[in-house]
Structure formats: structure tokens, C-alpha cells
ZADREN-794926 format. One record per residue: residue number from 1; residue in three letters; y, z, x of N, C-alpha, C, CB in turn. Coordinates in steps of 0.02 Angstrom, whole numbers, plus 50000, padded with zeros to 5 digits. Atoms other than C-alpha are relative to their C-alpha. Glycine has a CB too. Example, Ala and Ser with C-alpha at 12.3 -4.5 7.8 and 13.67 -1.06 7.14 Angstrom:
BEGIN
+-----+------+-------+-------+-------+-------+-------+-------+-------+-------+-------+-------+-------+-------+
!  nr ! rest !   n_Y !   n_Z !   n_X !  ca_Y !  ca_Z !  ca_X !   c_Y !   c_Z !   c_X !  cb_Y !  cb_Z !  cb_X !
+-----+------+-------+-------+-------+-------+-------+-------+-------+-------+-------+-------+-------+-------+
!   1 !  ALA ! 49941 ! 50000 ! 50045 ! 49775 ! 50390 ! 50615 ! 50060 ! 50000 ! 50045 ! 50001 ! 50062 ! 49950 !
!   2 !  SER ! 49941 ! 49997 ! 49958 ! 49947 ! 50357 ! 50684 ! 50055 ! 50037 ! 49961 ! 50023 ! 49929 ! 50020 !
+-----+------+-------+-------+-------+-------+-------+-------+-------+-------+-------+-------+-------+-------+
***
This chain:
BEGIN
+-----+------+-------+-------+-------+-------+-------+-------+-------+-------+-------+-------+-------+-------+
!  nr ! rest !   n_Y !   n_Z !   n_X !  ca_Y !  ca_Z !  ca_X !   c_Y !   c_Z !   c_X !  cb_Y !  cb_Z !  cb_X !
+-----+------+-------+-------+-------+-------+-------+-------+-------+-------+-------+-------+-------+-------+
!   1 !  MET ! 49946 ! 49960 ! 49973 ! 49823 ! 48960 ! 49057 ! 50019 ! 49952 ! 50078 ! 49968 ! 50093 ! 50012 !
!   2 !  SER ! 49978 ! 50051 ! 49939 ! 49926 ! 48874 ! 49200 ! 49966 ! 50039 ! 50060 ! 50095 ! 49990 ! 50012 !
!   3 !  SER ! 50028 ! 49962 ! 49933 ! 49861 ! 48925 ! 49381 ! 50047 ! 50046 ! 50026 ! 49983 ! 49953 ! 50060 !
!   4 !  VAL ! 49950 ! 49959 ! 49982 ! 50017 ! 49010 ! 49408 ! 50050 ! 50030 ! 49943 ! 50036 ! 49963 ! 50048 !
!   5 !  SER ! 49953 ! 49976 ! 50058 ! 50121 ! 49126 ! 49296 ! 50040 ! 50047 ! 50037 ! 49962 ! 50036 ! 49933 !
!   6 !  LEU ! 49952 ! 49951 ! 49963 ! 50280 ! 49216 ! 49374 ! 50033 ! 50040 ! 49948 ! 50058 ! 49962 ! 50046 !
!   7 !  PHE ! 49969 ! 49947 ! 50040 ! 50351 ! 49366 ! 49293 ! 50057 ! 50037 ! 50038 ! 49946 ! 50051 ! 49979 !
!   8 !  PRO ! 49968 ! 49976 ! 49944 ! 50500 ! 49397 ! 49403 ! 50028 ! 50078 ! 49990 ! 50057 ! 49950 ! 50015 !
!   9 !  ASP ! 49979 ! 49919 ! 50009 ! 50550 ! 49583 ! 49324 ! 49972 ! 50012 ! 49933 ! 50089 ! 50019 ! 50001 !
!  10 !  TRP ! 50034 ! 49966 ! 50058 ! 50437 ! 49680 ! 49201 ! 50051 ! 50031 ! 49958 ! 49950 ! 50053 ! 50022 !
!  11 !  HIS ! 49946 ! 49969 ! 50046 ! 50601 ! 49761 ! 49133 ! 50014 ! 49946 ! 49955 ! 50067 ! 50026 ! 50036 !
!  12 !  ASP ! 49982 ! 50052 ! 50040 ! 50635 ! 49594 ! 49047 ! 49945 ! 49990 ! 49941 ! 50009 ! 49938 ! 50044 !
!  13 !  LEU ! 50058 ! 50005 ! 50041 ! 50458 ! 49601 ! 48958 ! 49988 ! 50059 ! 49965 ! 49944 ! 49983 ! 50035 !
!  14 !  VAL ! 50018 ! 49925 ! 50025 ! 50447 ! 49793 ! 48908 ! 50033 ! 50005 ! 49944 ! 50019 ! 50061 ! 50046 !
!  15 !  ARG ! 49959 ! 49983 ! 50067 ! 50484 ! 49843 ! 48728 ! 49980 ! 50072 ! 49987 ! 49981 ! 49949 ! 49931 !
!  16 !  TRP ! 49999 ! 49929 ! 50019 ! 50518 ! 50022 ! 48704 ! 49981 ! 50023 ! 49935 ! 50061 ! 50024 ! 50010 !
!  17 !  SER ! 50014 ! 49993 ! 50066 ! 50432 ! 50087 ! 48554 ! 49999 ! 50085 ! 49984 ! 49929 ! 49960 ! 49984 !
!  18 !  GLY ! 49998 ! 49924 ! 50012 ! 50439 ! 50267 ! 48467 ! 49917 ! 50017 ! 49998 ! 50044 ! 50021 ! 49921 !
!  19 !  PRO ! 50066 ! 49963 ! 50000 ! 50258 ! 50323 ! 48412 ! 49942 ! 49958 ! 50028 ! 49982 ! 50023 ! 49928 !
!  20 !  GLY ! 50058 ! 50038 ! 49965 ! 50151 ! 50181 ! 48488 ! 50031 ! 49948 ! 50040 ! 49947 ! 49966 ! 49950 !
!  21 !  PRO ! 49966 ! 50059 ! 49957 ! 50168 ! 50038 ! 48607 ! 50002 ! 49931 ! 49951 ! 49949 ! 49983 ! 50078 !
!  22 !  GLN ! 50004 ! 50067 ! 50026 ! 50213 ! 49865 ! 48565 ! 50001 ! 49957 ! 50063 ! 50059 ! 49982 ! 49949 !
!  23 !  PRO ! 50007 ! 50030 ! 49932 ! 50148 ! 49775 ! 48714 ! 50022 ! 49930 ! 50006 ! 49930 ! 50003 ! 50022 !
!  24 !  ALA ! 49973 ! 50068 ! 49986 ! 50217 ! 49614 ! 48785 ! 49942 ! 49968 ! 50034 ! 50069 ! 49999 ! 50047 !
!  25 !  ILE ! 50055 ! 50029 ! 49969 ! 50070 ! 49507 ! 48817 ! 50012 ! 49947 ! 50053 ! 49961 ! 49973 ! 49951 !
!  26 !  MET ! 49982 ! 50059 ! 49946 ! 50076 ! 49405 ! 48988 ! 49945 ! 49955 ! 49993 ! 50007 ! 50024 ! 50081 !
!  27 !  VAL ! 50067 ! 50039 ! 49995 ! 49898 ! 49338 ! 48979 ! 49951 ! 50024 ! 49943 ! 49964 ! 50013 ! 50075 !
!  28 !  ASP ! 50046 ! 49978 ! 50051 ! 49774 ! 49331 ! 48839 ! 49954 ! 49943 ! 49997 ! 50033 ! 50017 ! 49931 !
!  29 !  GLU ! 50055 ! 50047 ! 49993 ! 49619 ! 49225 ! 48893 ! 49935 ! 50032 ! 49984 ! 49998 ! 49971 ! 50068 !
!  30 !  PRO ! 50077 ! 49975 ! 50000 ! 49437 ! 49244 ! 48863 ! 49983 ! 50036 ! 50065 ! 49946 ! 49937 ! 49991 !
!  31 !  GLY ! 50017 ! 49958 ! 49940 ! 49387 ! 49382 ! 48984 ! 50056 ! 50039 ! 50043 ! 49968 ! 49955 ! 50045 !
!  32 !  LEU ! 49944 ! 49976 ! 49967 ! 49568 ! 49423 ! 49044 ! 50056 ! 50018 ! 49944 ! 50024 ! 49945 ! 50053 !
!  33 !  ARG ! 49927 ! 49980 ! 50040 ! 49719 ! 49512 ! 48958 ! 50042 ! 50048 ! 50041 ! 49987 ! 50041 ! 49924 !
!  34 !  VAL ! 49956 ! 49956 ! 49958 ! 49866 ! 49571 ! 49050 ! 50066 ! 50010 ! 49950 ! 50021 ! 49961 ! 50080 !
!  35 !  LEU ! 49946 ! 49990 ! 50043 ! 50006 ! 49658 ! 48966 ! 50052 ! 50053 ! 50029 ! 49973 ! 50021 ! 49934 !
!  36 !  VAL ! 49961 ! 49947 ! 49985 ! 50154 ! 49769 ! 48988 ! 50026 ! 50044 ! 49940 ! 50054 ! 49974 ! 50037 !
!  37 !  ALA ! 49992 ! 49953 ! 50066 ! 50187 ! 49922 ! 48872 ! 50054 ! 50057 ! 50013 ! 49924 ! 50040 ! 49980 !
!  38 !  GLY ! 49943 ! 49943 ! 49997 ! 50330 ! 50050 ! 48857 ! 49985 ! 50058 ! 49953 ! 50073 ! 49969 ! 49977 !
!  39 !  LEU ! 50012 ! 49943 ! 50050 ! 50307 ! 50222 ! 48769 ! 50070 ! 50044 ! 50010 ! 49923 ! 50047 ! 50018 !
!  40 !  GLU ! 49938 ! 49948 ! 50003 ! 50461 ! 50340 ! 48723 ! 49967 ! 50065 ! 50017 ! 50039 ! 50005 ! 49922 !
!  41 !  PRO ! 50028 ! 49938 ! 49990 ! 50437 ! 50519 ! 48773 ! 49956 ! 50033 ! 49931 ! 50062 ! 50044 ! 50022 !
!  42 !  GLY ! 50036 ! 49981 ! 50059 ! 50305 ! 50596 ! 48654 ! 49958 ! 49955 ! 49965 ! 50041 ! 50022 ! 49957 !
!  43 !  ALA ! 50047 ! 50050 ! 50037 ! 50234 ! 50437 ! 48598 ! 49939 ! 49988 ! 50035 ! 50033 ! 49933 ! 49989 !
!  44 !  ALA ! 50061 ! 50002 ! 49972 ! 50050 ! 50406 ! 48624 ! 49951 ! 49951 ! 49982 ! 49974 ! 50055 ! 49992 !
!  45 !  ILE ! 50060 ! 50054 ! 50013 ! 49902 ! 50276 ! 48634 ! 49947 ! 50047 ! 49985 ! 49978 ! 49946 ! 50066 !
!  46 !  PRO ! 50054 ! 49947 ! 50017 ! 49767 ! 50380 ! 48544 ! 49931 ! 49979 ! 50043 ! 49984 ! 50001 ! 49910 !
!  47 !  VAL ! 50061 ! 50017 ! 49963 ! 49597 ! 50395 ! 48645 ! 49954 ! 49949 ! 49959 ! 49960 ! 50068 ! 50016 !
!  48 !  HIS ! 50043 ! 50042 ! 50036 ! 49481 ! 50248 ! 48607 ! 49956 ! 49971 ! 50061 ! 50042 ! 49941 ! 49953 !
!  49 !  PRO ! 50035 ! 50027 ! 49949 ! 49342 ! 50157 ! 48697 ! 50023 ! 49933 ! 50015 ! 49932 ! 50000 ! 49987 !
!  50 !  GLY ! 49986 ! 50074 ! 49977 ! 49360 ! 49991 ! 48775 ! 49965 ! 49973 ! 50069 ! 50079 ! 49993 ! 50010 !
!  51 !  PRO ! 50034 ! 50038 ! 49944 ! 49309 ! 49861 ! 48907 ! 50033 ! 50031 ! 50065 ! 50011 ! 49915 ! 49994 !
!  52 !  PRO ! 49973 ! 49981 ! 49933 ! 49346 ! 49884 ! 49101 ! 50070 ! 49990 ! 49990 ! 49972 ! 49960 ! 50063 !
!  53 !  ALA ! 49923 ! 50009 ! 49994 ! 49536 ! 49906 ! 49128 ! 50033 ! 50034 ! 50062 ! 50034 ! 50031 ! 49936 !
!  54 !  VAL ! 49954 ! 49978 ! 49949 ! 49664 ! 49940 ! 49254 ! 50068 ! 50011 ! 49972 ! 50002 ! 49951 ! 50057 !
!  55 !  TYR ! 49932 ! 49983 ! 50013 ! 49829 ! 50024 ! 49218 ! 50039 ! 50025 ! 50061 ! 50003 ! 50049 ! 49948 !
!  56 !  HIS ! 49951 ! 49973 ! 49945 ! 49970 ! 50035 ! 49342 ! 50065 ! 50020 ! 49968 ! 50017 ! 49944 ! 50058 !
!  57 !  VAL ! 49934 ! 49974 ! 50021 ! 50118 ! 50146 ! 49303 ! 50056 ! 49978 ! 50029 ! 50003 ! 50062 ! 50006 !
!  58 !  LEU ! 49945 ! 50034 ! 49973 ! 50278 ! 50058 ! 49321 ! 50061 ! 50053 ! 50013 ! 50020 ! 49942 ! 49950 !
!  59 !  GLU ! 49928 ! 49953 ! 50009 ! 50406 ! 50198 ! 49268 ! 49979 ! 50062 ! 49962 ! 50067 ! 49958 ! 49952 !
!  60 !  GLY ! 50009 ! 49944 ! 50049 ! 50392 ! 50373 ! 49203 ! 49944 ! 50047 ! 50015 ! 49989 ! 49973 ! 49932 !
!  61 !  VAL ! 50050 ! 49953 ! 49996 ! 50272 ! 50520 ! 49188 ! 49963 ! 50011 ! 49934 ! 50029 ! 50060 ! 50024 !
!  62 !  GLY ! 50042 ! 49987 ! 50061 ! 50137 ! 50551 ! 49069 ! 49930 ! 50029 ! 50013 ! 49991 ! 49935 ! 49962 !
!  63 !  GLN ! 50064 ! 49975 ! 50002 ! 49961 ! 50603 ! 49039 ! 49957 ! 49945 ! 49983 ! 49993 ! 50055 ! 49954 !
!  64 !  VAL ! 50053 ! 50041 ! 50020 ! 49802 ! 50493 ! 49037 ! 49943 ! 50041 ! 49981 ! 49982 ! 49953 ! 50051 !
!  65 !  THR ! 50060 ! 49963 ! 50002 ! 49640 ! 50553 ! 48965 ! 49942 ! 49938 ! 49997 ! 50001 ! 50055 ! 49932 !
!  66 !  ILE ! 50060 ! 50041 ! 49977 ! 49486 ! 50472 ! 49031 ! 49940 ! 50038 ! 49977 ! 49998 ! 49988 ! 50081 !
!  67 !  ASP ! 50066 ! 49964 ! 50021 ! 49315 ! 50528 ! 48940 ! 50004 ! 50070 ! 49997 ! 49945 ! 49986 ! 50047 !
!  68 !  GLY ! 49987 ! 49932 ! 50002 ! 49396 ! 50690 ! 48892 ! 50037 ! 50033 ! 50058 ! 49941 ! 50030 ! 49992 !
!  69 !  GLU ! 49960 ! 49971 ! 49938 ! 49470 ! 50729 ! 49068 ! 50074 ! 49972 ! 49996 ! 49964 ! 49975 ! 50076 !
!  70 !  GLN ! 49939 ! 50014 ! 49999 ! 49649 ! 50734 ! 49069 ! 50041 ! 50011 ! 50070 ! 50023 ! 50036 ! 49949 !
!  71 !  SER ! 49976 ! 49999 ! 49939 ! 49759 ! 50690 ! 49220 ! 50073 ! 49984 ! 49996 ! 49963 ! 49955 ! 50043 !
!  72 !  GLU ! 49937 ! 50023 ! 49993 ! 49945 ! 50680 ! 49258 ! 50002 ! 49935 ! 50035 ! 50039 ! 50047 ! 50032 !
!  73 !  VAL ! 49974 ! 50060 ! 49963 ! 50016 ! 50509 ! 49300 ! 50064 ! 49992 ! 50002 ! 49979 ! 49944 ! 49979 !
!  74 !  SER ! 49921 ! 50013 ! 49985 ! 50178 ! 50444 ! 49362 ! 50006 ! 49924 ! 50044 ! 50035 ! 50074 ! 50053 !
!  75 !  ALA ! 49980 ! 50057 ! 49969 ! 50269 ! 50289 ! 49435 ! 49956 ! 49993 ! 50060 ! 50071 ! 50002 ! 50016 !
!  76 !  GLY ! 50032 ! 50019 ! 49940 ! 50165 ! 50201 ! 49568 ! 49921 ! 50014 ! 49993 ! 50033 ! 50039 ! 50062 !
!  77 !  MET ! 50065 ! 49992 ! 50002 ! 49992 ! 50266 ! 49515 ! 49952 ! 49956 ! 49969 ! 49994 ! 50051 ! 49977 !
!  78 !  THR ! 50050 ! 50051 ! 50039 ! 49839 ! 50158 ! 49461 ! 49945 ! 50039 ! 49970 ! 49967 ! 49943 ! 50051 !
!  79 !  VAL ! 50065 ! 49959 ! 50035 ! 49703 ! 50218 ! 49339 ! 49955 ! 49941 ! 49994 ! 50014 ! 50042 ! 49916 !
!  80 !  VAL ! 50063 ! 50054 ! 50017 ! 49537 ! 50107 ! 49338 ! 49952 ! 50032 ! 49955 ! 49957 ! 49974 ! 50068 !
!  81 !  VAL ! 50046 ! 49976 ! 50054 ! 49432 ! 50135 ! 49190 ! 49939 ! 49950 ! 49993 ! 50039 ! 50009 ! 49929 !
!  82 !  ALA ! 50067 ! 50031 ! 50007 ! 49248 ! 50092 ! 49174 ! 49994 ! 49967 ! 49926 ! 49941 ! 50058 ! 50013 !
!  83 !  ASP ! 50012 ! 50020 ! 50068 ! 49180 ! 49993 ! 49027 ! 49969 ! 50047 ! 49960 ! 49962 ! 49945 ! 49996 !
!  84 !  GLY ! 50031 ! 49959 ! 50055 ! 49144 ! 50085 ! 48874 ! 50041 ! 50075 ! 50005 ! 49910 ! 50006 ! 50013 !
!  85 !  ALA ! 49967 ! 49931 ! 49992 ! 49245 ! 50243 ! 48938 ! 50066 ! 50006 ! 49952 ! 50021 ! 50011 ! 50082 !
!  86 !  THR ! 49940 ! 49986 ! 50033 ! 49371 ! 50314 ! 48825 ! 50065 ! 50013 ! 50035 ! 49988 ! 50051 ! 49964 !
!  87 !  ARG ! 49943 ! 49996 ! 49955 ! 49551 ! 50310 ! 48870 ! 50063 ! 50004 ! 49949 ! 50003 ! 49933 ! 50053 !
!  88 !  GLY ! 49934 ! 49995 ! 50035 ! 49725 ! 50361 ! 48802 ! 50057 ! 50020 ! 50049 ! 49997 ! 50052 ! 49941 !
!  89 !  PHE ! 49938 ! 49985 ! 49962 ! 49896 ! 50387 ! 48862 ! 50056 ! 50044 ! 49950 ! 50032 ! 49924 ! 50027 !
!  90 !  GLU ! 49952 ! 49964 ! 50026 ! 50035 ! 50513 ! 48818 ! 50060 ! 50004 ! 50040 ! 49976 ! 50059 ! 49986 !
!  91 !  ALA ! 49942 ! 49998 ! 49967 ! 50219 ! 50492 ! 48876 ! 50037 ! 50065 ! 49999 ! 50038 ! 49951 ! 49977 !
!  92 !  ARG ! 49962 ! 49934 ! 50004 ! 50309 ! 50648 ! 48938 ! 50068 ! 49978 ! 50016 ! 49974 ! 50060 ! 50051 !
!  93 !  THR ! 49939 ! 50030 ! 49993 ! 50467 ! 50538 ! 48994 ! 49987 ! 49933 ! 49976 ! 50028 ! 50004 ! 50069 !
!  94 !  ARG ! 50012 ! 50079 ! 50015 ! 50490 ! 50348 ! 48957 ! 49951 ! 49990 ! 50052 ! 50070 ! 49943 ! 50006 !
!  95 !  LEU ! 50059 ! 50024 ! 49953 ! 50332 ! 50272 ! 49026 ! 49990 ! 49929 ! 49986 ! 49930 ! 50041 ! 49989 !
!  96 !  ALA ! 50012 ! 50077 ! 50005 ! 50297 ! 50096 ! 49056 ! 49941 ! 49986 ! 50052 ! 50073 ! 49953 ! 50019 !
!  97 !  PHE ! 50063 ! 50007 ! 49958 ! 50130 ! 50028 ! 49123 ! 49982 ! 49928 ! 49993 ! 49938 ! 50049 ! 49975 !
!  98 !  LEU ! 50032 ! 50057 ! 49992 ! 50048 ! 49865 ! 49173 ! 49931 ! 50006 ! 49976 ! 50005 ! 49979 ! 50065 !
!  99 !  GLY ! 50074 ! 49989 ! 50019 ! 49879 ! 49851 ! 49089 ! 49960 ! 49922 ! 50006 ! 49997 ! 50035 ! 49913 !
! 100 !  VAL ! 50038 ! 50049 ! 50002 ! 49740 ! 49728 ! 49133 ! 49935 ! 50015 ! 49980 ! 50003 ! 49971 ! 50053 !
! 101 !  ARG ! 50070 ! 49982 ! 50025 ! 49580 ! 49724 ! 49034 ! 49959 ! 49934 ! 50011 ! 49999 ! 50026 ! 49917 !
! 102 !  LEU ! 50050 ! 50041 ! 49983 ! 49426 ! 49629 ! 49078 ! 49951 ! 49996 ! 49933 ! 49965 ! 50028 ! 50068 !
! 103 !  GLY ! 50050 ! 50000 ! 50060 ! 49308 ! 49574 ! 48947 ! 50024 ! 49949 ! 49947 ! 49995 ! 50076 ! 49965 !
! 104 !  GLY ! 49978 ! 50054 ! 50053 ! 49335 ! 49478 ! 48774 ! 50079 ! 50007 ! 49984 ! 49955 ! 50009 ! 49926 !
! 105 !  ALA ! 49932 ! 50007 ! 50019 ! 49501 ! 49420 ! 48721 ! 50023 ! 50038 ! 49942 ! 50014 ! 49935 ! 49989 !
! 106 !  GLY ! 49974 ! 49973 ! 50059 ! 49617 ! 49497 ! 48602 ! 49997 ! 50077 ! 49990 ! 49968 ! 49968 ! 49948 !
+-----+------+-------+-------+-------+-------+-------+-------+-------+-------+-------+-------+-------+-------+
***
């Protein structure tokens, strides 16, 4: 990876999808994955375990489920998830987020 990657506008990267996300991968290196994903209203990412991650909501309103606990999320909010914790999203409105995953690539 270059020492600098600039992405002037996340709107140019996001791909809005129906039932599930079609993430735009910004970085996919061993130990680090960065993506932007968009969900249409009612679309979801099923609850699943994963490595440590940070999600920053760029646009919209939805619900995040972390280890069975549900919370409303909206633009500007950041969610930090511990290693091994289960996580999932459901969009109430059009929802876009930046995801940063630490650990194995892919």
C-alpha cells in the first residue's frame, strides 16, 4: 500500500444495494481492511462474529446489534466492536458507513 491514499468523497465510492452490502474496498492489507458500504432501507448485514472493528455512520439511520444488544445509530455516530463480538446492521433509512477491520485480510 502507498503511504498515502486519498479519497476526496465517500459518495463516489458507495454502492447502494438492496438485501445486503456491496462494499467498496479502500484498503485490503494483512491486518487492515477499510471499506465503505451502503444499505437501502430494510437491508441488513446479518449478525456475525469478527475481528476488532470500527464503524462510522456516514449517512442515515439504522440499528446495530452487538452481542445481542441493539442500539440505534445515525450519521456521525461511531461503533467500536471488540475481537470476537458478534455484530450486524439493519438500515431504517438509506444507511452508509465506513468500516475499519483489524486482523486478517479479506
